N, C-alpha and C positions, 0 to 999 in steps of 0.2 A: 245554762243559757247558750243558745246557738247563734253564732255570728257568721255573716256572709261577707267576705272580702272580695271586692271587684277591683282588681289591680293588674295591669299588664306587665309591670316591671317584675322580672323573675326574682331578683334579690329582695326587693321590698315585700313582695307577696309571700315569699318563703319565710322571711324574717317575722312578718306579722303572724302568719299561721303558727309558727313554732312558739312565739311568745304568748299568744293567746291561749294555746293549748296548755302551755306550762302554767298559766294563771287559772286554769280550771274551766275554760270555755270550750265548747265544741265549735270548731271553725271549719267552714268550707271556703275554698278560694277558686274564683274563676278569673280568666285573663282577658275576657272581652264581654260586652254588655248584652249580646243578643239573647242570652238565657235569663237575664235578670228578672224581667217581669213575671215569667212563668214560675221561677223559683220563689219569688216573694208572694205570689198569689196563694201559695199553699199555706202561708201563715206559720211556717216552721221557725223562722228566724226572729230573734229578739232585737237584733241591731244589724245595720249594714255599714260597712266602711267603703266609700265610693270614690274612686279616682275619676277625674274629669276627662283626661286625655286618653281615651280608650280606642282601640281599633274597632272598626265597623259601626260603632255607635257611641256618640258622645255622652259623657256622664250627665250633662244637663238634660238631654232628651229622656234618659232613663228616669231621672228624678221627676221630671214633669209628668211622664206617663204613669209612674207609680202613684203619685199623689192624685192624679185625675181619676184613678180607679179606687180612691178612698182607702188605699193601703197605708196604715198609720205607723208602720214599723219605723223606729228612729233611724235616721240616716246621717252619718257623719262624713262630710266631704273631706278627703285627704288628697291634696293636690299641690303641685308646684306653681300654680297660677296665683300670683300674689297681688293682682290688680284689685283695687277696691270695687270696681264695677263687677268683677267676677264673684266676689264675696257677696255683694248685694244681690246679684242675680240668683246665686245658689240659695241664699237664705229666703229670698222672696218666693222661690220656686218650691220651698217646703223642706229644705235641709234643716236639721236640728242643730248642727254645729259645722264649723268650717275650720280646718286646720292645715297649716302649710308644711310642705316638705322643704328641707329636712326637718325631722321631728325627733323628740325624745320619747322613747317607749313609755317611760313613767308618766309623762303628761298625757299621752294618748290613752293609756289605760285608766287614768283618773277621769278623763272626759267620758270614756265609755261607762264607767261606774256611775257618773253623774247622770248621763242620759238614761241609763237603765233604771236608776232610782226615780227619776222624774216620770218616766213612762209608767212604772209600776204604781206610783202614787196617783196617777190619773185614772187608773183602773180600780175596780173593787179590790180592796186589800184582803178581804176574807172570802175564801171559797169554802162552802160546806156541802156535805153530802151525807145524809143520815147523821151518824155520830162522829163523822170524820170532819175535821176543820183544818184549813191551811191558811196561814197568814202569808200572802205573797210578797210582803215587804220585808218581814223579819225572817221568813222561811221556817217559821215554827209550825210543826204538825202535831195535832192532838187527836186522839181517838178515845171516846167516852171520857173526855176531860183529862186524859193522861197523856203526857208528852211522848212523842214517837221520834226517835233519833234515826234519821235516814242518811245514807251516803248521797253524794251529789247525783249519781246515776239513778238511784232509787227515787230521789225527789223528782228528777226530771220525768221519770217514767210515771210516777203517780200523777204529776201535773198533766201529762198527756191524757190520762183517763178522766181526771176531774174536769178538765176543760170541755170534754166531749163525752159525757158519761154514758150516752146511748150508742156510741159508735164502737164497732168491732174493728180492732186493729190487727192486721197480720203481723207476723214476726218481722217481715221485711220492712213494713212501715215503721214499726217501733225501733228497729235498728237505725233507720234513716233519721229518726228524731233524736236518738241518743248519741249517735256516733258521726264523725266527719267522714268524708269520702275516703280519705287515705288512712283512716284508723283501722287497725286489725281488730276484727270482731270474732271472738270465740263462737263456735257453732251453737253453743247452748247459753250464751250470755244473757239473752232476754229471759229465758226460763229461770236462770239463777236469780236475776233481779226480781222476777215475779214471786219466786219462792220466798225471798227475803221479805218482800212486802207483805205477803200472807202471814209470815212468821211474826213480823213486828206489829202488824195491825190486826188482822183477823184472817182466818183461812178462807172466809167468804169474800175477802176484799177484791180479788180479781177473779172473774169468771172465765172459764175456758169454753169457748164456743167451738164445738167439734168441727174440724176441717176448715175453720175460718180464721180463728185467732182468739183474741182476748178483749174483754171490756170490763168496766167497773162492775163490781158485784153489788149485793145487797148489804148495806151497812146500817 
C-alpha cells in the first residue's frame, strides 16, 4: 500500500513517514499542496493524509478539487483545526476521516487500516486473470487453485500488472509504484522481484517487452 502525506511541518512529516514505512507501507511526503492533484491523478496512492494549513494552497481546496475530478482515494485530514465547523466542512467536502493534532500514532494507524479495509470492500474483492486469482481483501493469491506465498513487494508488483494487464510498465514506472522517493532502490530490484514472481507462479507470468518493459503474461 502506498500512502501520500501532505504536511508542511518537518517534524510531523518526518515522523509519519518513518512510522508508516516501519509498518510496511510505501510512503511519499510533500510539504505543500501544489503537486497534490497531479500526484493523485496517477492512481498510485491507496490513501492520503492531508493537513489543512498548507503553504501556497489550503487543504480544503485540494480536497474539493480532487473530489471534483472523481478521484476516490481515501483522504484522512490530520490537522490542528479543532472547530466543529472545520470538521463539518472537511467531511462534507469528501474527506473520509478527520483527526486532530496532537495525535497518537497507534490511533492514526488504526484509522488508516479501517479506511483501507472500507475502500477495499467497496471494490471487487477478487481479481482473476487466467488461472491466477487474488483476493484483494485477504491478500490471498492462488494459481491453478494452489496458494502462492508472496512478499509484500512481490504482491504490490503483481497487483500493478493485474490491475492493468495490457499495459507495459517500464522499470522506472515499477520502481515508482513499489518504492517511496527517499528509499534506496537496488539497480536490479525490479528484475529480482519479477524473477521471484515467475518462479512462484509461472515462468510465463510476466512478459518482457524488448526495449520497453514488462506486462502481465499469458496464464
